[in-house]
N, C-alpha and C positions, 0 to 999 in steps of 0.2 A: 370236388364236386362229383355227383353220380347222377347224370342226366340221360346217360344211354349211349347207343352208339351214335357218333354224329358222322353220318354217311352221305352226306348232301353237298356238293359244294355250290355254294349260293353267290350270286353276285348282288353287291351291295352297292348302291347309288344314293347321292345326296343331292338336294336340289339347292343350286346358287343361279344368282341372275347377272344379267348382261344386257346391255342398253341394245337396243334394235337402230336401224337407221332413223328413225323419228325421235329418238331421244328417250324411248318409254324402256321399261324395264320388263326383260323377258325371262321366265324362268327357263334353265338348262339344267339337265342332268349330268351330274358328272361321277363317273364309276370310282369308288373308294378301294376296289378290290373285291376279292372271292375270299369267303369265310365257310369253313365247315360247321354244318348244321343238322339236327336232327328234325325230323318232320313229322308232327300229328296232325291227322285230319280231325276237324271240329264240327263238319257239317256244313250246311249253307241253309239259305233262308230265300225268300223273295220279296221284294218290296216295290211300290208302284212310284217312280220318279218322273214327274211332268207327264204324268198319263201315259208312262209306258212300263211294264213289268218288267224287273230287272233281277236276276238271279245273282245272289251273293254268296261266294265260296268263303269261309273262314277256316284258317290254318293256323295253327302254332309251332313256332321255330323254336328249338331250344339251342343255345350257343353259350360259348365262355363270355364272361362279363367285358365289356368293352364301352369306354364313353361315348364313344362314335356313333353307338347303334341307339338311335332315340326316334322319336314318331316322325322326324323331319327326313327319313331317309324312306328308301323303298328296296324292295327284294326282287330277284330277276331268278326265277326256279323254273329251268327247264322251258324257257322261252315265256313262261307265263310273267306278269308283272304283278308284285304285292304291296299294297300301302299297307304300312304300320298303324294300326289303331292304338295298341295299348303296348307299353314295355313293362315287364315286371322283375324284380331282381329275385334270383335265387341265391340265398344265403347272403352272406355280407362280401360282395364283390367276387362272386364264384362263378355266376351263370347269368344268363338273361331267359325269360321266356317271353317272346315277339307274339303278339296276335296280330296276324296278317290277314288282309280281305283283299279280294279281286271279283271283278265283275265276269259272269259268264254269259255274254251276248256278244252279238257280232257287229254291235255299233259301237263296240267300244273303241274308239279311237285313240290309242297311246302312241 
């Protein structure tokens, strides 16, 4: 697999659920570990959500193929949280190209 230099150590988290004190299911993020990845900037866009202007940053991450890396995980890179919106396979189980999105506003309460 020739995807370039994987020079970033990115934390991978998956969503699980646990019951709260009222018996309701609450999502909890669990760390799966850290993976070496290559980051490619893809630019950004602006959208209006609930009457509020929101800046969205899109980034591509290239890494080795792994079945645990799906759209149900999120990435933490340099303190910034990225939600995976798309996973594309490179070759036959050789690598993955992850499309990740993050909000760039102060109101993002993660």
